[in-house]
N, CA, C and O atoms as a CHARMM CRD file, in Angstrom:
* protein
*
  256
    1    1 UNK  N      0.81200  -1.17000   0.00200 PROA 1      0.00000
    2    1 UNK  CA     0.00000  -0.01800   0.00900 PROA 1      0.00000
    3    1 UNK  C      0.85800   1.22100  -0.01900 PROA 1      0.00000
    4    1 UNK  O      1.98900   1.18200   0.46600 PROA 1      0.00000
    5    2 UNK  N      0.37800   2.31500  -0.56100 PROA 2      0.00000
    6    2 UNK  CA     1.09600   3.56600  -0.62500 PROA 2      0.00000
    7    2 UNK  C      0.57000   4.49000   0.49800 PROA 2      0.00000
    8    2 UNK  O     -0.62000   4.80400   0.53500 PROA 2      0.00000
    9    3 UNK  N      1.41200   4.89500   1.35700 PROA 3      0.00000
   10    3 UNK  CA     1.02600   5.81500   2.49800 PROA 3      0.00000
   11    3 UNK  C      1.84800   7.01600   2.36800 PROA 3      0.00000
   12    3 UNK  O      3.07400   6.94200   2.44200 PROA 3      0.00000
   13    4 UNK  N      1.17700   8.21500   2.16100 PROA 4      0.00000
   14    4 UNK  CA     1.83900   9.48700   1.90300 PROA 4      0.00000
   15    4 UNK  C      2.93400   9.39700   0.84700 PROA 4      0.00000
   16    4 UNK  O      4.01200   9.96300   1.03000 PROA 4      0.00000
   17    5 UNK  N      2.68400   8.71900  -0.21900 PROA 5      0.00000
   18    5 UNK  CA     3.63300   8.58200  -1.32500 PROA 5      0.00000
   19    5 UNK  C      4.71900   7.60100  -1.20900 PROA 5      0.00000
   20    5 UNK  O      5.56200   7.50000  -2.10000 PROA 5      0.00000
   21    6 UNK  N      4.73900   6.83700  -0.09900 PROA 6      0.00000
   22    6 UNK  CA     5.76700   5.84300   0.15700 PROA 6      0.00000
   23    6 UNK  C      5.16100   4.47300   0.18100 PROA 6      0.00000
   24    6 UNK  O      4.12600   4.26800   0.81600 PROA 6      0.00000
   25    7 UNK  N      5.78700   3.50500  -0.50800 PROA 7      0.00000
   26    7 UNK  CA     5.23600   2.15000  -0.45400 PROA 7      0.00000
   27    7 UNK  C      5.57600   1.60200   0.91600 PROA 7      0.00000
   28    7 UNK  O      6.72100   1.67100   1.36200 PROA 7      0.00000
   29    8 UNK  N      4.55600   1.05000   1.58600 PROA 8      0.00000
   30    8 UNK  CA     4.74300   0.38500   2.93600 PROA 8      0.00000
   31    8 UNK  C      4.12000  -1.01000   2.89000 PROA 8      0.00000
   32    8 UNK  O      3.20400  -1.28100   2.11300 PROA 8      0.00000
   33    9 UNK  N      4.62900  -1.85300   3.71800 PROA 9      0.00000
   34    9 UNK  CA     4.04600  -3.22000   3.76400 PROA 9      0.00000
   35    9 UNK  C      3.36300  -3.45300   5.03900 PROA 9      0.00000
   36    9 UNK  O      4.00600  -3.53200   6.08500 PROA 9      0.00000
   37   10 UNK  N      2.02100  -3.57200   4.99800 PROA 10     0.00000
   38   10 UNK  CA     1.18900  -3.88700   6.13300 PROA 10     0.00000
   39   10 UNK  C      0.33900  -5.08000   5.77800 PROA 10     0.00000
   40   10 UNK  O      0.09000  -5.35100   4.60400 PROA 10     0.00000
   41   11 UNK  N     -0.09800  -5.78000   6.77600 PROA 11     0.00000
   42   11 UNK  CA    -0.98700  -6.94700   6.53800 PROA 11     0.00000
   43   11 UNK  C     -2.26600  -6.60700   5.81200 PROA 11     0.00000
   44   11 UNK  O     -2.80700  -5.53100   6.06700 PROA 11     0.00000
   45   12 UNK  N     -2.78500  -7.41600   4.94600 PROA 12     0.00000
   46   12 UNK  CA    -4.01300  -7.16600   4.27500 PROA 12     0.00000
   47   12 UNK  C     -5.18000  -7.17100   5.24900 PROA 12     0.00000
   48   12 UNK  O     -5.29600  -8.03700   6.11600 PROA 12     0.00000
   49   13 UNK  N     -6.04000  -6.17600   5.07800 PROA 13     0.00000
   50   13 UNK  CA    -7.14500  -6.05000   6.05000 PROA 13     0.00000
   51   13 UNK  C     -6.93400  -5.21000   7.28800 PROA 13     0.00000
   52   13 UNK  O     -7.82900  -5.10400   8.12700 PROA 13     0.00000
   53   14 UNK  N     -5.75000  -4.60700   7.41600 PROA 14     0.00000
   54   14 UNK  CA    -5.45200  -3.77800   8.54100 PROA 14     0.00000
   55   14 UNK  C     -6.46200  -2.63100   8.46300 PROA 14     0.00000
   56   14 UNK  O     -6.77400  -2.13500   7.38100 PROA 14     0.00000
   57   15 UNK  N     -6.97800  -2.21100   9.65700 PROA 15     0.00000
   58   15 UNK  CA    -7.90400  -1.05400   9.68100 PROA 15     0.00000
   59   15 UNK  C     -7.17200   0.25400   9.71700 PROA 15     0.00000
   60   15 UNK  O     -5.98400   0.29400  10.03700 PROA 15     0.00000
   61   16 UNK  N     -7.83900   1.29900   9.40300 PROA 16     0.00000
   62   16 UNK  CA    -7.26100   2.60200   9.48500 PROA 16     0.00000
   63   16 UNK  C     -6.76100   2.93500  10.87200 PROA 16     0.00000
   64   16 UNK  O     -5.71500   3.56400  11.04000 PROA 16     0.00000
   65   17 UNK  N     -7.54400   2.49300  11.89400 PROA 17     0.00000
   66   17 UNK  CA    -7.12100   2.73400  13.30600 PROA 17     0.00000
   67   17 UNK  C     -5.79200   1.91000  13.61500 PROA 17     0.00000
   68   17 UNK  O     -4.86800   2.42000  14.24900 PROA 17     0.00000
   69   18 UNK  N     -5.75400   0.67200  13.15500 PROA 18     0.00000
   70   18 UNK  CA    -4.55800  -0.09700  13.37600 PROA 18     0.00000
   71   18 UNK  C     -3.32400   0.48700  12.65100 PROA 18     0.00000
   72   18 UNK  O     -2.21200   0.47400  13.17700 PROA 18     0.00000
   73   19 UNK  N     -3.55600   0.99100  11.44500 PROA 19     0.00000
   74   19 UNK  CA    -2.47100   1.70600  10.70700 PROA 19     0.00000
   75   19 UNK  C     -1.92500   2.87700  11.51700 PROA 19     0.00000
   76   19 UNK  O     -0.71800   3.01300  11.71500 PROA 19     0.00000
   77   20 UNK  N     -2.84700   3.71700  11.97900 PROA 20     0.00000
   78   20 UNK  CA    -2.43800   4.84100  12.77800 PROA 20     0.00000
   79   20 UNK  C     -1.66500   4.45700  14.02400 PROA 20     0.00000
   80   20 UNK  O     -0.68500   5.11400  14.37300 PROA 20     0.00000
   81   21 UNK  N     -2.09300   3.40500  14.69500 PROA 21     0.00000
   82   21 UNK  CA    -1.46900   2.89100  15.88200 PROA 21     0.00000
   83   21 UNK  C     -0.06500   2.47600  15.49000 PROA 21     0.00000
   84   21 UNK  O      0.87500   2.83000  16.20100 PROA 21     0.00000
   85   22 UNK  N      0.14200   1.72100  14.36400 PROA 22     0.00000
   86   22 UNK  CA     1.46500   1.24400  13.93700 PROA 22     0.00000
   87   22 UNK  C      2.37700   2.45200  13.58500 PROA 22     0.00000
   88   22 UNK  O      3.59800   2.34500  13.69900 PROA 22     0.00000
   89   23 UNK  N      1.80600   3.57400  13.16900 PROA 23     0.00000
   90   23 UNK  CA     2.62400   4.74200  12.79400 PROA 23     0.00000
   91   23 UNK  C      2.67900   5.73500  13.94400 PROA 23     0.00000
   92   23 UNK  O      3.16300   6.85300  13.76800 PROA 23     0.00000
   93   24 UNK  N      2.18500   5.34200  15.13200 PROA 24     0.00000
   94   24 UNK  CA     2.12300   6.17600  16.32800 PROA 24     0.00000
   95   24 UNK  C      1.53800   7.56500  16.11900 PROA 24     0.00000
   96   24 UNK  O      2.06700   8.56500  16.60600 PROA 24     0.00000
   97   25 UNK  N      0.39200   7.60100  15.35500 PROA 25     0.00000
   98   25 UNK  CA    -0.32500   8.80000  15.10900 PROA 25     0.00000
   99   25 UNK  C     -1.64100   8.77100  15.84900 PROA 25     0.00000
  100   25 UNK  O     -2.36600   7.78000  15.75300 PROA 25     0.00000
  101   26 UNK  N     -1.98000   9.80900  16.58200 PROA 26     0.00000
  102   26 UNK  CA    -3.22900   9.91700  17.33100 PROA 26     0.00000
  103   26 UNK  C     -4.37100  10.19100  16.35800 PROA 26     0.00000
  104   26 UNK  O     -4.30200  11.12700  15.56100 PROA 26     0.00000
  105   27 UNK  N     -5.44200   9.35900  16.42700 PROA 27     0.00000
  106   27 UNK  CA    -6.48300   9.48000  15.46900 PROA 27     0.00000
  107   27 UNK  C     -7.30700  10.81900  15.57900 PROA 27     0.00000
  108   27 UNK  O     -8.04400  11.21000  14.67400 PROA 27     0.00000
  109   28 UNK  N     -7.12400  11.46200  16.72600 PROA 28     0.00000
  110   28 UNK  CA    -7.83600  12.74200  16.96900 PROA 28     0.00000
  111   28 UNK  C     -7.15500  13.95100  16.31200 PROA 28     0.00000
  112   28 UNK  O     -7.69800  15.05300  16.23200 PROA 28     0.00000
  113   29 UNK  N     -5.91800  13.66700  15.84300 PROA 29     0.00000
  114   29 UNK  CA    -5.16500  14.82800  15.22500 PROA 29     0.00000
  115   29 UNK  C     -4.78800  14.59400  13.79800 PROA 29     0.00000
  116   29 UNK  O     -3.85400  15.21300  13.28800 PROA 29     0.00000
  117   30 UNK  N     -5.51600  13.68600  13.12500 PROA 30     0.00000
  118   30 UNK  CA    -5.15400  13.42800  11.67100 PROA 30     0.00000
  119   30 UNK  C     -6.42900  13.33600  10.84800 PROA 30     0.00000
  120   30 UNK  O     -7.49700  13.03300  11.37900 PROA 30     0.00000
  121   31 UNK  N     -6.31700  13.59000   9.59100 PROA 31     0.00000
  122   31 UNK  CA    -7.39300  13.27200   8.61100 PROA 31     0.00000
  123   31 UNK  C     -6.75700  12.15800   7.73400 PROA 31     0.00000
  124   31 UNK  O     -5.57600  12.22200   7.39400 PROA 31     0.00000
  125   32 UNK  N     -7.56800  11.14600   7.38200 PROA 32     0.00000
  126   32 UNK  CA    -7.15100  10.06600   6.54500 PROA 32     0.00000
  127   32 UNK  C     -7.96300  10.04200   5.30600 PROA 32     0.00000
  128   32 UNK  O     -9.19300  10.08100   5.34000 PROA 32     0.00000
  129   33 UNK  N     -7.24900   9.97500   4.17400 PROA 33     0.00000
  130   33 UNK  CA    -7.92200   9.80200   2.85900 PROA 33     0.00000
  131   33 UNK  C     -7.47700   8.48100   2.27200 PROA 33     0.00000
  132   33 UNK  O     -6.27500   8.21900   2.21100 PROA 33     0.00000
  133   34 UNK  N     -8.43000   7.61300   1.82500 PROA 34     0.00000
  134   34 UNK  CA    -8.15200   6.36300   1.18200 PROA 34     0.00000
  135   34 UNK  C     -8.68200   6.40800  -0.20300 PROA 34     0.00000
  136   34 UNK  O     -9.88600   6.57900  -0.39100 PROA 34     0.00000
  137   35 UNK  N     -7.83300   6.26200  -1.19200 PROA 35     0.00000
  138   35 UNK  CA    -8.24300   6.22700  -2.59200 PROA 35     0.00000
  139   35 UNK  C     -9.07400   7.44000  -2.89600 PROA 35     0.00000
  140   35 UNK  O    -10.14100   7.30400  -3.49500 PROA 35     0.00000
  141   36 UNK  N     -8.62300   8.67100  -2.49800 PROA 36     0.00000
  142   36 UNK  CA    -9.24300   9.94000  -2.73400 PROA 36     0.00000
  143   36 UNK  C    -10.55900  10.12600  -1.95800 PROA 36     0.00000
  144   36 UNK  O    -11.26700  11.08900  -2.25300 PROA 36     0.00000
  145   37 UNK  N    -10.92600   9.30200  -1.01800 PROA 37     0.00000
  146   37 UNK  CA   -12.09300   9.46100  -0.19600 PROA 37     0.00000
  147   37 UNK  C    -11.71400   9.70400   1.26400 PROA 37     0.00000
  148   37 UNK  O    -11.00700   8.90500   1.87800 PROA 37     0.00000
  149   38 UNK  N    -12.20400  10.83700   1.81200 PROA 38     0.00000
  150   38 UNK  CA   -11.89800  11.10700   3.26000 PROA 38     0.00000
  151   38 UNK  C    -12.69400  10.14900   4.08700 PROA 38     0.00000
  152   38 UNK  O    -13.89300   9.98100   3.86400 PROA 38     0.00000
  153   39 UNK  N    -12.03300   9.49400   5.07200 PROA 39     0.00000
  154   39 UNK  CA   -12.58000   8.60000   5.92100 PROA 39     0.00000
  155   39 UNK  C    -13.05100   9.29700   7.24600 PROA 39     0.00000
  156   39 UNK  O    -12.28900  10.02100   7.88700 PROA 39     0.00000
  157   40 UNK  N    -14.30200   9.05100   7.61200 PROA 40     0.00000
  158   40 UNK  CA   -14.84100   9.64700   8.85700 PROA 40     0.00000
  159   40 UNK  C    -14.09800   8.95300  10.04100 PROA 40     0.00000
  160   40 UNK  O    -13.92400   7.73400  10.04700 PROA 40     0.00000
  161   41 UNK  N    -13.68900   9.72500  10.98700 PROA 41     0.00000
  162   41 UNK  CA   -13.05900   9.18300  12.19100 PROA 41     0.00000
  163   41 UNK  C    -13.85000   8.11900  12.94500 PROA 41     0.00000
  164   41 UNK  O    -13.28200   7.21600  13.56000 PROA 41     0.00000
  165   42 UNK  N    -15.15600   8.24400  12.88500 PROA 42     0.00000
  166   42 UNK  CA   -15.99700   7.23000  13.56400 PROA 42     0.00000
  167   42 UNK  C    -15.95500   5.87500  12.87300 PROA 42     0.00000
  168   42 UNK  O    -16.44000   4.90000  13.44700 PROA 42     0.00000
  169   43 UNK  N    -15.39200   5.76400  11.64800 PROA 43     0.00000
  170   43 UNK  CA   -15.28500   4.48100  11.01800 PROA 43     0.00000
  171   43 UNK  C    -13.80900   3.99900  10.85500 PROA 43     0.00000
  172   43 UNK  O    -13.54700   3.04400  10.12400 PROA 43     0.00000
  173   44 UNK  N    -12.85900   4.66900  11.54100 PROA 44     0.00000
  174   44 UNK  CA   -11.49600   4.15100  11.47700 PROA 44     0.00000
  175   44 UNK  C    -11.28600   2.70000  11.90400 PROA 44     0.00000
  176   44 UNK  O    -10.48700   1.96600  11.32100 PROA 44     0.00000
  177   45 UNK  N    -11.99500   2.32900  12.89200 PROA 45     0.00000
  178   45 UNK  CA   -11.87100   0.99500  13.43600 PROA 45     0.00000
  179   45 UNK  C    -12.49700  -0.00700  12.59300 PROA 45     0.00000
  180   45 UNK  O    -12.16900  -1.18100  12.76900 PROA 45     0.00000
  181   46 UNK  N    -13.39400   0.30000  11.65800 PROA 46     0.00000
  182   46 UNK  CA   -14.11500  -0.62800  10.83200 PROA 46     0.00000
  183   46 UNK  C    -13.75600  -0.57500   9.35100 PROA 46     0.00000
  184   46 UNK  O    -14.26100  -1.37000   8.55800 PROA 46     0.00000
  185   47 UNK  N    -12.85100   0.39700   8.96300 PROA 47     0.00000
  186   47 UNK  CA   -12.45500   0.56500   7.57700 PROA 47     0.00000
  187   47 UNK  C    -11.19100  -0.22700   7.34000 PROA 47     0.00000
  188   47 UNK  O    -10.13000   0.11000   7.86400 PROA 47     0.00000
  189   48 UNK  N    -11.30200  -1.27900   6.55400 PROA 48     0.00000
  190   48 UNK  CA   -10.15700  -2.14000   6.23500 PROA 48     0.00000
  191   48 UNK  C     -9.46800  -1.68800   5.04000 PROA 48     0.00000
  192   48 UNK  O    -10.10700  -1.21700   4.10000 PROA 48     0.00000
  193   49 UNK  N     -8.13400  -1.81000   5.01400 PROA 49     0.00000
  194   49 UNK  CA    -7.28400  -1.41100   3.94200 PROA 49     0.00000
  195   49 UNK  C     -6.74200  -2.56900   3.12700 PROA 49     0.00000
  196   49 UNK  O     -6.48900  -3.64400   3.67200 PROA 49     0.00000
  197   50 UNK  N     -6.56500  -2.37400   1.87100 PROA 50     0.00000
  198   50 UNK  CA    -6.06000  -3.41400   1.00900 PROA 50     0.00000
  199   50 UNK  C     -4.67400  -3.04100   0.49300 PROA 50     0.00000
  200   50 UNK  O     -4.25900  -1.88400   0.55000 PROA 50     0.00000
  201   51 UNK  N     -3.96600  -4.06100  -0.01600 PROA 51     0.00000
  202   51 UNK  CA    -2.57500  -3.81100  -0.39000 PROA 51     0.00000
  203   51 UNK  C     -2.41700  -2.73300  -1.50000 PROA 51     0.00000
  204   51 UNK  O     -1.40300  -2.03800  -1.53400 PROA 51     0.00000
  205   52 UNK  N     -3.40300  -2.59600  -2.39400 PROA 52     0.00000
  206   52 UNK  CA    -3.29900  -1.65000  -3.49800 PROA 52     0.00000
  207   52 UNK  C     -3.80800  -0.27200  -3.15900 PROA 52     0.00000
  208   52 UNK  O     -3.82100   0.60000  -4.02800 PROA 52     0.00000
  209   53 UNK  N     -4.23600  -0.03800  -1.90800 PROA 53     0.00000
  210   53 UNK  CA    -4.82300   1.28700  -1.55300 PROA 53     0.00000
  211   53 UNK  C     -3.78700   2.38000  -1.46400 PROA 53     0.00000
  212   53 UNK  O     -2.63400   2.14200  -1.10500 PROA 53     0.00000
  213   54 UNK  N     -4.21300   3.57800  -1.79400 PROA 54     0.00000
  214   54 UNK  CA    -3.29000   4.74100  -1.63800 PROA 54     0.00000
  215   54 UNK  C     -3.96600   5.56100  -0.46600 PROA 54     0.00000
  216   54 UNK  O     -5.10800   6.01400  -0.53500 PROA 54     0.00000
  217   55 UNK  N     -3.14500   5.69000   0.58500 PROA 55     0.00000
  218   55 UNK  CA    -3.57500   6.32600   1.78100 PROA 55     0.00000
  219   55 UNK  C     -2.73800   7.69900   2.00700 PROA 55     0.00000
  220   55 UNK  O     -1.51200   7.73900   1.89300 PROA 55     0.00000
  221   56 UNK  N     -3.46700   8.71500   2.30900 PROA 56     0.00000
  222   56 UNK  CA    -2.86300   9.98400   2.62000 PROA 56     0.00000
  223   56 UNK  C     -3.28400  10.32800   4.05600 PROA 56     0.00000
  224   56 UNK  O     -4.46100  10.23700   4.40300 PROA 56     0.00000
  225   57 UNK  N     -2.30200  10.72800   4.89100 PROA 57     0.00000
  226   57 UNK  CA    -2.54900  11.05300   6.27400 PROA 57     0.00000
  227   57 UNK  C     -2.06300  12.47200   6.46100 PROA 57     0.00000
  228   57 UNK  O     -0.90600  12.80500   6.20300 PROA 57     0.00000
  229   58 UNK  N     -2.96800  13.27600   6.90900 PROA 58     0.00000
  230   58 UNK  CA    -2.70200  14.74200   7.12400 PROA 58     0.00000
  231   58 UNK  C     -2.68000  14.98200   8.59200 PROA 58     0.00000
  232   58 UNK  O     -3.70700  14.73100   9.22300 PROA 58     0.00000
  233   59 UNK  N     -1.59100  15.45500   9.23000 PROA 59     0.00000
  234   59 UNK  CA    -1.57400  15.79700  10.67900 PROA 59     0.00000
  235   59 UNK  C     -1.86400  17.24700  10.92600 PROA 59     0.00000
  236   59 UNK  O     -1.45300  18.12300  10.16500 PROA 59     0.00000
  237   60 UNK  N     -2.58700  17.49200  12.01300 PROA 60     0.00000
  238   60 UNK  CA    -2.76600  18.91400  12.43500 PROA 60     0.00000
  239   60 UNK  C     -1.59100  19.31900  13.27800 PROA 60     0.00000
  240   60 UNK  O     -1.16700  18.60400  14.18600 PROA 60     0.00000
  241   61 UNK  N     -1.06200  20.51900  12.94900 PROA 61     0.00000
  242   61 UNK  CA     0.09800  20.96500  13.77100 PROA 61     0.00000
  243   61 UNK  C     -0.19700  22.31600  14.19400 PROA 61     0.00000
  244   61 UNK  O     -0.54000  23.17600  13.38300 PROA 61     0.00000
  245   62 UNK  N     -0.06800  22.55000  15.51600 PROA 62     0.00000
  246   62 UNK  CA    -0.28700  23.91300  16.04600 PROA 62     0.00000
  247   62 UNK  C      0.97500  24.84100  15.83800 PROA 62     0.00000
  248   62 UNK  O      2.11200  24.39800  15.67500 PROA 62     0.00000
  249   63 UNK  N      0.67800  26.03200  15.86000 PROA 63     0.00000
  250   63 UNK  CA     1.74700  27.01300  15.66900 PROA 63     0.00000
  251   63 UNK  C      1.20600  28.45000  15.53700 PROA 63     0.00000
  252   63 UNK  O     -0.00100  28.67900  15.61800 PROA 63     0.00000
  253   64 UNK  N      2.04200  29.32300  15.35100 PROA 64     0.00000
  254   64 UNK  CA     1.63900  30.68700  15.28100 PROA 64     0.00000
  255   64 UNK  C      2.29900  31.48500  14.32300 PROA 64     0.00000
  256   64 UNK  O      2.00500  32.67500  14.20300 PROA 64     0.00000
């Protein structure tokens, strides 16, 4: 699967929530897009990913 433009190897069927845990990213501070579709945070634990998926993860960063 492609995550933020880089090919990564994760098990087939991993959920968005599991992927975020593997990457040490808090689900409350990111937006996840899978194959050009934004995934609602309430479905992270039930949205399964496939090897051919393209995933973009955008993190919110505070600053001034």
